[in-house]
Every structure is written in structure tokens, then in C-alpha cells.
N, CA, C and O atoms as a printed pandas DataFrame, in Angstrom:
     atom_number atom_name residue_name chain_id  residue_number  x_coord  y_coord  z_coord
0              1         N          UNK        A               1   14.104   89.937   10.564
1              2        CA          UNK        A               1   13.026   89.056   10.172
2              3         C          UNK        A               1   13.317   88.443    8.799
3              4         O          UNK        A               1   13.038   87.270    8.552
4              5         N          UNK        A               2   13.889   89.273    7.906
5              6        CA          UNK        A               2   14.221   88.784    6.578
6              7         C          UNK        A               2   15.312   87.733    6.621
7              8         O          UNK        A               2   15.314   86.807    5.811
8              9         N          UNK        A               3   16.242   87.867    7.563
9             10        CA          UNK        A               3   17.318   86.897    7.703
10            11         C          UNK        A               3   16.746   85.532    8.076
11            12         O          UNK        A               3   17.209   84.508    7.574
12            13         N          UNK        A               4   15.736   85.510    8.957
13            14        CA          UNK        A               4   15.140   84.240    9.369
14            15         C          UNK        A               4   14.456   83.557    8.194
15            16         O          UNK        A               4   14.556   82.338    8.054
16            17         N          UNK        A               5   13.756   84.322    7.337
17            18        CA          UNK        A               5   13.083   83.725    6.173
18            19         C          UNK        A               5   14.104   83.121    5.221
19            20         O          UNK        A               5   13.863   82.050    4.663
20            21         N          UNK        A               6   15.241   83.785    5.023
21            22        CA          UNK        A               6   16.280   83.283    4.141
22            23         C          UNK        A               6   16.909   82.016    4.723
23            24         O          UNK        A               6   17.199   81.065    3.997
24            25         N          UNK        A               7   17.112   82.018    6.029
25            26        CA          UNK        A               7   17.678   80.841    6.686
26            27         C          UNK        A               7   16.713   79.655    6.588
27            28         O          UNK        A               7   17.142   78.531    6.326
28            29         N          UNK        A               8   15.418   79.897    6.795
29            30        CA          UNK        A               8   14.430   78.826    6.722
30            31         C          UNK        A               8   14.348   78.266    5.310
31            32         O          UNK        A               8   14.219   77.054    5.135
32            33         N          UNK        A               9   14.423   79.134    4.290
33            34        CA          UNK        A               9   14.371   78.673    2.902
34            35         C          UNK        A               9   15.601   77.820    2.579
35            36         O          UNK        A               9   15.487   76.778    1.934
36            37         N          UNK        A              10   16.771   78.266    3.028
37            38        CA          UNK        A              10   17.984   77.493    2.787
38            39         C          UNK        A              10   17.945   76.137    3.471
39            40         O          UNK        A              10   18.391   75.140    2.903
40            41         N          UNK        A              11   17.411   76.091    4.696
41            42        CA          UNK        A              11   17.287   74.828    5.414
42            43         C          UNK        A              11   16.334   73.884    4.689
43            44         O          UNK        A              11   16.602   72.686    4.600
44            45         N          UNK        A              12   15.236   74.404    4.175
45            46        CA          UNK        A              12   14.251   73.588    3.462
46            47         C          UNK        A              12   14.859   73.019    2.178
47            48         O          UNK        A              12   14.641   71.852    1.852
48            49         N          UNK        A              13   15.622   73.841    1.447
49            50        CA          UNK        A              13   16.246   73.376    0.205
50            51         C          UNK        A              13   17.294   72.293    0.512
51            52         O          UNK        A              13   17.365   71.287   -0.193
52            53         N          UNK        A              14   18.098   72.492    1.551
53            54        CA          UNK        A              14   19.112   71.494    1.907
54            55         C          UNK        A              14   18.461   70.178    2.313
55            56         O          UNK        A              14   18.954   69.105    1.966
56            57         N          UNK        A              15   17.365   70.257    3.040
57            58        CA          UNK        A              15   16.663   69.041    3.452
58            59         C          UNK        A              15   16.057   68.326    2.247
59            60         O          UNK        A              15   16.061   67.097    2.196
60            61         N          UNK        A              16   15.541   69.074    1.285
61            62        CA          UNK        A              16   14.959   68.464    0.088
62            63         C          UNK        A              16   16.025   67.760   -0.740
63            64         O          UNK        A              16   15.809   66.649   -1.225
64            65         N          UNK        A              17   17.188   68.414   -0.903
65            66        CA          UNK        A              17   18.246   67.798   -1.694
66            67         C          UNK        A              17   18.819   66.561   -1.014
67            68         O          UNK        A              17   19.248   65.624   -1.687
68            69         N          UNK        A              18   18.829   66.552    0.310
69            70        CA          UNK        A              18   19.359   65.388    1.021
70            71         C          UNK        A              18   18.421   64.198    0.896
71            72         O          UNK        A              18   18.875   63.055    0.930
72            73         N          UNK        A              19   17.120   64.440    0.753
73            74        CA          UNK        A              19   16.178   63.324    0.699
74            75         C          UNK        A              19   16.055   62.743   -0.701
75            76         O          UNK        A              19   15.425   61.698   -0.866
76            77         N          UNK        A              20   16.639   63.388   -1.728
77            78        CA          UNK        A              20   16.567   62.850   -3.093
78            79         C          UNK        A              20   17.315   61.529   -3.165
79            80         O          UNK        A              20   16.853   60.597   -3.824
80            81         N          UNK        A              21   18.460   61.429   -2.501
81            82        CA          UNK        A              21   19.260   60.195   -2.541
82            83         C          UNK        A              21   18.481   59.025   -1.941
83            84         O          UNK        A              21   18.621   57.890   -2.397
84            85         N          UNK        A              22   17.674   59.289   -0.939
85            86        CA          UNK        A              22   16.901   58.214   -0.314
86            87         C          UNK        A              22   15.871   57.679   -1.300
87            88         O          UNK        A              22   15.674   56.468   -1.402
88            89         N          UNK        A              23   15.219   58.576   -2.021
89            90        CA          UNK        A              23   14.232   58.140   -3.014
90            91         C          UNK        A              23   14.864   57.348   -4.141
91            92         O          UNK        A              23   14.288   56.361   -4.600
92            93         N          UNK        A              24   16.048   57.763   -4.598
93            94        CA          UNK        A              24   16.735   57.056   -5.680
94            95         C          UNK        A              24   17.162   55.674   -5.209
95            96         O          UNK        A              24   17.056   54.707   -5.964
96            97         N          UNK        A              25   17.641   55.563   -3.982
97            98        CA          UNK        A              25   18.073   54.266   -3.466
98            99         C          UNK        A              25   16.893   53.323   -3.321
99           100         O          UNK        A              25   17.018   52.131   -3.600
100          101         N          UNK        A              26   15.749   53.836   -2.890
101          102        CA          UNK        A              26   14.569   52.981   -2.760
102          103         C          UNK        A              26   14.104   52.495   -4.125
103          104         O          UNK        A              26   13.704   51.340   -4.277
104          105         N          UNK        A              27   14.156   53.378   -5.117
105          106        CA          UNK        A              27   13.742   52.992   -6.465
106          107         C          UNK        A              27   14.675   51.910   -7.013
107          108         O          UNK        A              27   14.228   50.971   -7.670
108          109         N          UNK        A              28   15.971   52.050   -6.737
109          110        CA          UNK        A              28   16.955   51.081   -7.214
110          111         C          UNK        A              28   16.705   49.711   -6.586
111          112         O          UNK        A              28   16.788   48.692   -7.272
112          113         N          UNK        A              29   16.398   49.680   -5.284
113          114        CA          UNK        A              29   16.144   48.402   -4.617
114          115         C          UNK        A              29   14.892   47.730   -5.148
115          116         O          UNK        A              29   14.822   46.501   -5.187
116          117         N          UNK        A              30   13.895   48.520   -5.562
117          118        CA          UNK        A              30   12.668   47.931   -6.090
118          119         C          UNK        A              30   12.892   47.316   -7.466
119          120         O          UNK        A              30   12.194   46.371   -7.835
120          121         N          UNK        A              31   13.860   47.836   -8.240
121          122        CA          UNK        A              31   14.073   47.357   -9.595
122          123         C          UNK        A              31   15.065   46.204   -9.677
123          124         O          UNK        A              31   15.312   45.702  -10.774
124          125         N          UNK        A              32   15.642   45.765   -8.566
125          126        CA          UNK        A              32   16.573   44.639   -8.583
126          127         C          UNK        A              32   15.825   43.343   -8.867
127          128         O          UNK        A              32   14.660   43.204   -8.494
128          129         N          UNK        A              33   16.492   42.389   -9.530
129          130        CA          UNK        A              33   15.828   41.085   -9.743
130          131         C          UNK        A              33   15.699   40.360   -8.409
131          132         O          UNK        A              33   16.439   40.663   -7.473
132          133         N          UNK        A              34   14.777   39.410   -8.303
133          134        CA          UNK        A              34   14.616   38.706   -7.029
134          135         C          UNK        A              34   15.873   37.921   -6.668
135          136         O          UNK        A              34   16.576   37.416   -7.544
136          137         N          UNK        A              35   16.139   37.828   -5.393
137          138        CA          UNK        A              35   17.328   37.134   -4.900
138          139         C          UNK        A              35   17.078   35.630   -4.964
139          140         O          UNK        A              35   16.033   35.156   -4.519
140          141         N          UNK        A              36   18.040   34.873   -5.520
141          142        CA          UNK        A              36   17.827   33.409   -5.573
142          143         C          UNK        A              36   17.862   32.837   -4.162
143          144         O          UNK        A              36   18.552   33.346   -3.278
144          145         N          UNK        A              37   17.103   31.771   -3.979
145          146        CA          UNK        A              37   17.060   31.136   -2.661
146          147         C          UNK        A              37   18.322   30.311   -2.448
147          148         O          UNK        A              37   18.794   29.639   -3.366
148          149         N          UNK        A              38   18.852   30.360   -1.270
149          150        CA          UNK        A              38   20.063   29.621   -0.932
150          151         C          UNK        A              38   19.677   28.224   -0.464
151          152         O          UNK        A              38   18.615   28.043    0.131
152          153         N          UNK        A              39   20.521   27.245   -0.725
153          154        CA          UNK        A              39   20.197   25.895   -0.249
154          155         C          UNK        A              39   20.275   25.853    1.278
155          156         O          UNK        A              39   21.151   26.461    1.892
156          157         N          UNK        A              40   19.362   25.139    1.852
157          158        CA          UNK        A              40   19.344   25.028    3.307
158          159         C          UNK        A              40   20.024   23.738    3.726
159          160         O          UNK        A              40   19.995   22.740    3.006
160          161         N          UNK        A              41   20.623   23.773    4.873
161          162        CA          UNK        A              41   21.273   22.583    5.405
162          163         C          UNK        A              41   20.476   22.099    6.605
163          164         O          UNK        A              41   19.846   22.886    7.312
164          165         N          UNK        A              42   20.515   20.807    6.820
165          166        CA          UNK        A              42   19.825   20.246    7.978
166          167         C          UNK        A              42   20.826   20.109    9.110
167          168         O          UNK        A              42   21.958   19.673    8.905
168          169         N          UNK        A              43   20.409   20.475   10.272
169          170        CA          UNK        A              43   21.278   20.397   11.438
170          171         C          UNK        A              43   21.156   19.025   12.084
171          172         O          UNK        A              43   20.083   18.424   12.054
172          173         N          UNK        A              44   22.223   18.528   12.658
173          174        CA          UNK        A              44   22.114   17.228   13.340
174          175         C          UNK        A              44   21.274   17.396   14.606
175          176         O          UNK        A              44   21.224   18.486   15.176
176          177         N          UNK        A              45   20.616   16.327   15.044
177          178        CA          UNK        A              45   19.791   16.444   16.249
178          179         C          UNK        A              45   20.660   16.638   17.489
179          180         O          UNK        A              45   21.817   16.219   17.530
180          181         N          UNK        A              46   20.082   17.275   18.483
181          182        CA          UNK        A              46   20.788   17.499   19.737
182          183         C          UNK        A              46   20.980   16.168   20.465
183          184         O          UNK        A              46   20.106   15.302   20.414
184          185         N          UNK        A              47   22.107   16.002   21.134
185          186        CA          UNK        A              47   22.282   14.763   21.902
186          187         C          UNK        A              47   21.335   14.772   23.104
187          188         O          UNK        A              47   20.999   15.823   23.651
188          189         N          UNK        A              48   20.920   13.575   23.493
189          190        CA          UNK        A              48   20.000   13.491   24.629
190          191         C          UNK        A              48   20.770   13.685   25.931
191          192         O          UNK        A              48   21.936   13.306   26.040
192          193         N          UNK        A              49   20.105   14.278   26.907
193          194        CA          UNK        A              49   20.732   14.529   28.200
194          195         C          UNK        A              49   20.622   13.256   29.036
195          196         O          UNK        A              49   19.526   12.723   29.208
196          197         N          UNK        A              50   21.746   12.766   29.556
197          198        CA          UNK        A              50   21.672   11.522   30.349
198          199         C          UNK        A              50   20.980   11.789   31.687
199          200         O          UNK        A              50   21.044   12.899   32.217
200          201         N          UNK        A              51   20.323   10.770   32.225
201          202        CA          UNK        A              51   19.674   10.880   33.525
202          203         C          UNK        A              51   20.735   10.788   34.613
203          204         O          UNK        A              51   21.454    9.794   34.719
204          205         N          UNK        A              52   20.820   11.836   35.415
205          206        CA          UNK        A              52   21.797   11.859   36.490
206          207         C          UNK        A              52   21.194   11.263   37.749
207          208         O          UNK        A              52   19.982   11.352   37.946
208          209         N          UNK        A              53   21.998   10.662   38.600
209          210        CA          UNK        A              53   21.438   10.099   39.843
210          211         C          UNK        A              53   20.974   11.233   40.754
211          212         O          UNK        A              53   21.614   12.281   40.841
212          213         N          UNK        A              54   19.840   11.000   41.436
213          214        CA          UNK        A              54   19.293   11.990   42.342
214          215         C          UNK        A              54   19.947   11.845   43.710
215          216         O          UNK        A              54   20.069   10.731   44.218
216          217         N          UNK        A              55   20.375   12.964   44.320
217          218        CA          UNK        A              55   20.988   12.854   45.652
218          219         C          UNK        A              55   19.920   12.540   46.690
219          220         O          UNK        A              55   18.764   12.943   46.559
220          221         N          UNK        A              56   20.325   11.824   47.708
221          222        CA          UNK        A              56   19.380   11.479   48.776
222          223         C          UNK        A              56   19.426   12.572   49.839
223          224         O          UNK        A              56   20.497   13.069   50.191
224          225         N          UNK        A              57   18.263   12.936   50.340
225          226        CA          UNK        A              57   18.169   13.985   51.348
226          227         C          UNK        A              57   18.189   13.326   52.717
227          228         O          UNK        A              57   17.405   12.413   52.976
228          229         N          UNK        A              58   19.086   13.781   53.606
229          230        CA          UNK        A              58   19.127   13.152   54.938
230          231         C          UNK        A              58   17.868   13.510   55.725
231          232         O          UNK        A              58   17.281   14.576   55.540
232          233         N          UNK        A              59   17.470   12.593   56.605
233          234        CA          UNK        A              59   16.265   12.854   57.400
234          235         C          UNK        A              59   16.655   13.602   58.667
235          236         O          UNK        A              59   17.660   13.295   59.309
236          237         N          UNK        A              60   15.830   14.596   59.011
237          238        CA          UNK        A              60   16.051   15.399   60.209
238          239         C          UNK        A              60   15.108   14.939   61.305
239          240         O          UNK        A              60   14.074   14.339   61.011
240          241         N          UNK        A              61   15.441   15.207   62.575
241          242        CA          UNK        A              61   14.530   14.792   63.651
242          243         C          UNK        A              61   13.207   15.556   63.545
243          244         O          UNK        A              61   13.172   16.710   63.120
244          245         N          UNK        A              62   12.148   14.900   63.931
245          246        CA          UNK        A              62   10.813   15.503   63.879
246          247         C          UNK        A              62   10.659   16.530   64.991
247          248         O          UNK        A              62   11.320   16.414   66.023
248          249         N          UNK        A              63    9.785   17.553   64.804
249          250        CA          UNK        A              63    9.595   18.559   65.844
250          251         C          UNK        A              63    9.027   17.979   67.132
251          252         O          UNK        A              63    9.290   18.521   68.205
252          253         N          UNK        A              64    8.259   16.899   67.064
253          254        CA          UNK        A              64    7.706   16.302   68.278
254          255         C          UNK        A              64    8.783   15.661   69.137
255          256         O          UNK        A              64    8.571   15.468   70.334
256          257         N          UNK        A              65    9.913   15.332   68.572
257          258        CA          UNK        A              65   10.970   14.660   69.316
258          259         C          UNK        A              65   11.825   15.658   70.096
259          260         O          UNK        A              65   12.634   15.248   70.929
260          261         N          UNK        A              66   11.666   16.946   69.847
261          262        CA          UNK        A              66   12.463   17.928   70.565
262          263         C          UNK        A              66   11.942   18.102   71.980
263          264         O          UNK        A              66   10.757   17.874   72.222
264          265         N          UNK        A              67   12.788   18.497   72.921
265          266        CA          UNK        A              67   12.293   18.715   74.287
266          267         C          UNK        A              67   11.362   19.930   74.310
267          268         O          UNK        A              67   11.506   20.843   73.498
268          269         N          UNK        A              68   10.405   19.936   75.249
269          270        CA          UNK        A              68    9.482   21.069   75.292
270          271         C          UNK        A              68   10.188   22.335   75.752
271          272         O          UNK        A              68   11.197   22.281   76.456
272          273         N          UNK        A              69    9.649   23.454   75.350
273          274        CA          UNK        A              69   10.214   24.740   75.738
274          275         C          UNK        A              69    9.898   25.020   77.205
275          276         O          UNK        A              69    8.863   24.582   77.707
276          277         N          UNK        A              70   10.775   25.742   77.894
277          278        CA          UNK        A              70   10.469   26.051   79.303
278          279         C          UNK        A              70    9.263   26.975   79.396
279          280         O          UNK        A              70    8.998   27.775   78.499
280          281         N          UNK        A              71    8.531   26.843   80.518
281          282        CA          UNK        A              71    7.337   27.662   80.709
282          283         C          UNK        A              71    7.740   29.080   81.072
283          284         O          UNK        A              71    8.742   29.300   81.752
284          285         N          UNK        A              72    6.950   30.034   80.611
285          286        CA          UNK        A              72    7.217   31.443   80.907
286          287         C          UNK        A              72    6.786   31.733   82.340
287          288         O          UNK        A              72    5.727   31.275   82.769
288          289         N          UNK        A              73    7.589   32.484   83.082
289          290        CA          UNK        A              73    7.149   32.835   84.436
290          291         C          UNK        A              73    5.982   33.820   84.347
291          292         O          UNK        A              73    5.852   34.560   83.373
292          293         N          UNK        A              74    5.149   33.815   85.364
293          294        CA          UNK        A              74    3.985   34.698   85.373
294          295         C          UNK        A              74    4.455   36.135   85.552
295          296         O          UNK        A              74    5.369   36.403   86.333
296          297         N          UNK        A              75    3.838   37.046   84.837
297          298        CA          UNK        A              75    4.185   38.453   84.943
298          299         C          UNK        A              75    3.560   39.035   86.203
299          300         O          UNK        A              75    2.452   38.647   86.574
300          301         N          UNK        A              76    4.249   39.958   86.866
301          302        CA          UNK        A              76    3.643   40.562   88.060
302          303         C          UNK        A              76    2.452   41.434   87.656
303          304         O          UNK        A              76    2.440   42.025   86.576
304          305         N          UNK        A              77    1.472   41.504   88.521
305          306        CA          UNK        A              77    0.289   42.312   88.221
306          307         C          UNK        A              77    0.566   43.756   88.599
307          308         O          UNK        A              77    1.220   44.038   89.603
308          309         N          UNK        A              78    0.064   44.653   87.787
309          310        CA          UNK        A              78    0.242   46.073   88.046
310          311         C          UNK        A              78   -0.867   46.559   88.975
311          312         O          UNK        A              78   -2.006   46.103   88.863
312          313         N          UNK        A              79   -0.555   47.471   89.885
313          314        CA          UNK        A              79   -1.623   47.989   90.740
314          315         C          UNK        A              79   -2.589   48.832   89.913
315          316         O          UNK        A              79   -2.207   49.430   88.908
316          317         N          UNK        A              80   -3.831   48.867   90.348
317          318        CA          UNK        A              80   -4.827   49.633   89.602
318          319         C          UNK        A              80   -4.610   51.126   89.847
319          320         O          UNK        A              80   -4.332   51.550   90.969
320          321         N          UNK        A              81   -4.738   51.891   88.807
321          322        CA          UNK        A              81   -4.527   53.335   88.871
322          323         C          UNK        A              81   -5.889   53.992   89.077
323          324         O          UNK        A              81   -6.845   53.643   88.384
324          325         N          UNK        A              82   -6.000   54.942   90.019
325          326        CA          UNK        A              82   -7.297   55.606   90.203
326          327         C          UNK        A              82   -7.636   56.441   88.968
327          328         O          UNK        A              82   -6.773   57.062   88.349
328          329         N          UNK        A              83   -8.907   56.428   88.644
329          330        CA          UNK        A              83   -9.386   57.173   87.485
330          331         C          UNK        A              83   -9.691   58.606   87.896
331          332         O          UNK        A              83  -10.269   58.851   88.955
332          333         N          UNK        A              84   -9.302   59.540   87.055
333          334        CA          UNK        A              84   -9.618   60.940   87.327
334          335         C          UNK        A              84  -10.969   61.258   86.700
335          336         O          UNK        A              84  -11.241   60.872   85.563
336          337         N          UNK        A              85  -11.806   61.958   87.442
337          338        CA          UNK        A              85  -13.115   62.353   86.903
338          339         C          UNK        A              85  -13.066   63.843   86.625
339          340         O          UNK        A              85  -12.584   64.626   87.442
340          341         N          UNK        A              86  -13.559   64.215   85.487
341          342        CA          UNK        A              86  -13.563   65.617   85.093
342          343         C          UNK        A              86  -14.839   66.286   85.592
343          344         O          UNK        A              86  -15.893   65.651   85.625
344          345         N          UNK        A              87  -14.760   67.572   85.984
345          346        CA          UNK        A              87  -15.983   68.267   86.395
346          347         C          UNK        A              87  -16.867   68.483   85.176
347          348         O          UNK        A              87  -16.377   68.506   84.047
348          349         N          UNK        A              88  -18.176   68.641   85.401
349          350        CA          UNK        A              88  -19.053   68.848   84.245
350          351         C          UNK        A              88  -18.753   70.192   83.572
351          352         O          UNK        A              88  -18.354   71.153   84.230
352          353         N          UNK        A              89  -18.947   70.239   82.289
353          354        CA          UNK        A              89  -18.696   71.463   81.536
354          355         C          UNK        A              89  -19.779   72.496   81.842
355          356         O          UNK        A              89  -20.942   72.133   82.016
356          357         N          UNK        A              90  -19.414   73.782   81.911
357          358        CA          UNK        A              90  -20.436   74.796   82.156
358          359         C          UNK        A              90  -21.340   74.919   80.936
359          360         O          UNK        A              90  -20.934   74.633   79.810
360          361         N          UNK        A              91  -22.544   75.341   81.178
361          362        CA          UNK        A              91  -23.481   75.482   80.060
362          363         C          UNK        A              91  -23.102   76.710   79.245
363          364         O          UNK        A              91  -22.701   77.737   79.793
364          365         N          UNK        A              92  -23.234   76.589   77.950
365          366        CA          UNK        A              92  -22.871   77.680   77.057
366          367         C          UNK        A              92  -24.003   78.696   77.001
367          368         O          UNK        A              92  -25.172   78.312   76.985
368          369         N          UNK        A              93  -23.678   79.977   76.971
369          370        CA          UNK        A              93  -24.752   80.964   76.848
370          371         C          UNK        A              93  -25.373   80.878   75.465
371          372         O          UNK        A              93  -24.722   80.475   74.502
372          373         N          UNK        A              94  -26.607   81.252   75.380
373          374        CA          UNK        A              94  -27.296   81.168   74.094
374          375         C          UNK        A              94  -26.783   82.279   73.180
375          376         O          UNK        A              94  -26.482   83.383   73.635
376          377         N          UNK        A              95  -26.688   81.974   71.897
377          378        CA          UNK        A              95  -26.196   82.933   70.911
378          379         C          UNK        A              95  -27.374   83.812   70.500
379          380         O          UNK        A              95  -28.445   83.298   70.178
380          381         N          UNK        A              96  -27.183   85.146   70.507
381          382        CA          UNK        A              96  -28.305   86.010   70.112
382          383         C          UNK        A              96  -28.629   85.803   68.640
383          384         O          UNK        A              96  -27.751   85.509   67.829
384          385         N          UNK        A              97  -29.876   85.957   68.321
385          386        CA          UNK        A              97  -30.307   85.753   66.935
386          387         C          UNK        A              97  -30.058   87.030   66.142
387          388         O          UNK        A              97  -30.147   88.141   66.665
388          389         N          UNK        A              98  -29.747   86.838   64.880
389          390        CA          UNK        A              98  -29.489   87.963   63.986
390          391         C          UNK        A              98  -30.803   88.286   63.285
391          392         O          UNK        A              98  -31.448   87.396   62.731
392          393         N          UNK        A              99  -31.209   89.581   63.308
393          394        CA          UNK        A              99  -32.472   89.916   62.630
394          395         C          UNK        A              99  -32.332   89.690   61.125
395          396         O          UNK        A              99  -31.299   89.993   60.528
396          397         N          UNK        A             100  -33.370   89.166   60.543
397          398        CA          UNK        A             100  -33.345   88.868   59.114
398          399         C          UNK        A             100  -34.052   89.937   58.300
399          400         O          UNK        A             100  -33.935   89.928   57.075
400          401         N          UNK        A             101  -34.778   90.855   58.917
401          402        CA          UNK        A             101  -35.477   91.910   58.166
402          403         C          UNK        A             101  -34.613   93.158   58.145
403          404         O          UNK        A             101  -33.914   93.466   59.110
404          405         N          UNK        A             102  -34.675   93.864   57.036
405          406        CA          UNK        A             102  -33.903   95.102   56.896
406          407         C          UNK        A             102  -34.823   96.255   57.305
407          408         O          UNK        A             102  -35.934   96.386   56.790
408          409         N          UNK        A             103  -34.355   97.077   58.226
409          410        CA          UNK        A             103  -35.226   98.190   58.628
410          411         C          UNK        A             103  -35.378   99.187   57.482
411          412         O          UNK        A             103  -34.482   99.354   56.654
412          413         N          UNK        A             104  -36.518   99.832   57.460
413          414        CA          UNK        A             104  -36.758  100.801   56.387
414          415         C          UNK        A             104  -36.041  102.101   56.705
415          416         O          UNK        A             104  -35.910  102.493   57.864
416          417         N          UNK        A             105  -35.579  102.762   55.647
417          418        CA          UNK        A             105  -34.869  104.039   55.806
418          419         C          UNK        A             105  -35.919  105.154   55.819
419          420         O          UNK        A             105  -36.749  105.229   54.913
420          421         N          UNK        A             106  -35.891  106.019   56.836
421          422        CA          UNK        A             106  -36.905  107.091   56.860
422          423         C          UNK        A             106  -36.586  108.157   55.814
423          424         O          UNK        A             106  -35.436  108.569   55.660
424          425         N          UNK        A             107  -37.591  108.583   55.118
425          426        CA          UNK        A             107  -37.440  109.666   54.149
426          427         C          UNK        A             107  -38.088  110.910   54.729
427          428         O          UNK        A             107  -39.214  110.883   55.225
428          429         N          UNK        A             108  -37.352  111.978   54.650
429          430        CA          UNK        A             108  -37.889  113.243   55.144
430          431         C          UNK        A             108  -38.610  113.955   54.004
431          432         O          UNK        A             108  -38.287  113.774   52.830
432          433         N          UNK        A             109  -39.577  114.757   54.375
433          434        CA          UNK        A             109  -40.295  115.508   53.335
434          435         C          UNK        A             109  -39.391  116.610   52.821
435          436         O          UNK        A             109  -38.585  117.150   53.578
436          437         N          UNK        A             110  -39.513  116.959   51.521
437          438        CA          UNK        A             110  -38.661  117.978   50.979
438          439         C          UNK        A             110  -39.003  119.353   51.592
439          440         O          UNK        A             110  -40.131  119.589   52.024
440          441         N          UNK        A             111  -38.032  120.225   51.617
441          442        CA          UNK        A             111  -38.317  121.544   52.177
442          443         C          UNK        A             111  -39.358  122.293   51.317
443          444         O          UNK        A             111  -39.475  122.043   50.118
444          445         N          UNK        A             112  -40.079  123.177   51.923
445          446        CA          UNK        A             112  -41.069  123.908   51.118
446          447         C          UNK        A             112  -40.381  124.813   50.094
447          448         O          UNK        A             112  -39.346  125.424   50.360
448          449         N          UNK        A             113  -40.983  124.870   48.950
449          450        CA          UNK        A             113  -40.380  125.690   47.903
450          451         C          UNK        A             113  -40.721  127.187   48.188
451          452         O          UNK        A             113  -41.799  127.493   48.699
452          453         N          UNK        A             114  -39.805  128.086   47.855
453          454        CA          UNK        A             114  -40.095  129.526   48.098
454          455         C          UNK        A             114  -41.165  130.024   47.140
455          456         O          UNK        A             114  -41.193  129.628   45.975
456          457         N          UNK        A             115  -42.011  130.857   47.607
457          458        CA          UNK        A             115  -43.080  131.372   46.752
458          459         C          UNK        A             115  -42.593  132.640   46.045
459          460         O          UNK        A             115  -41.840  133.406   46.646
460          461         N          UNK        A             116  -42.975  132.880   44.848
461          462        CA          UNK        A             116  -42.504  134.073   44.113
462          463         C          UNK        A             116  -43.346  135.285   44.374
463          464         O          UNK        A             116  -43.073  136.355   43.829
């Protein structure tokens, strides 16, 4: 257990010493004089895109000009299947009722005590 406490303390100290450099660097950046502005250059305008000729789309025949589709032959009729009738279900016997009252427990009289 003592070894773990020593290891944790050493890790904490190493982490603290490593973060000192970050604080010093941040302080140094804050104390620098402002950076002078650089001259800006203007870019030439983009050339305009020339208008290209549009291709012509060939015309296709209209759907009304196509020959009609052949007629479907009539499907043969299926013979009617006889329906099966199920016999009526038997009547269920009635479920006996469960008594809701608790019968009383009989108490016997105590035996007679012996006389002295």
C-alpha cells in the first residue's frame, strides 16, 4: 500500500513539472508585441465560362404508335372443392365452485384437572 502512495506522489510531481513549461510558453506568447499586418494583394477576376452549344435530343416514337400487346388467353376455371363441415363441439362440464369461507377449527375442552 505504501508503494502505491509513493508511486502516486511521484506521478503527481512529474505531471506538475511537465506543465510548468506550458505556463511559461503561454506567458511568453502574451508578452510578445503585436504582429504587424501584412500587405494584401488583390487577385485577378476569374475568367467567364463560355456558353457551350446544347446537344439536341433525338425524338423517340410515341407509345401510342407501338403495336398493341397480344391479348392474354383465358385461364381455365378450377372445379369447386367441397367444403368440409366440422361436427359441433361437445358441451364443457361446469367447473365446481371453490368455497370461499374457511371452516372453523373445533376446539376440544381441556382434560379435567386432578383433584388433590
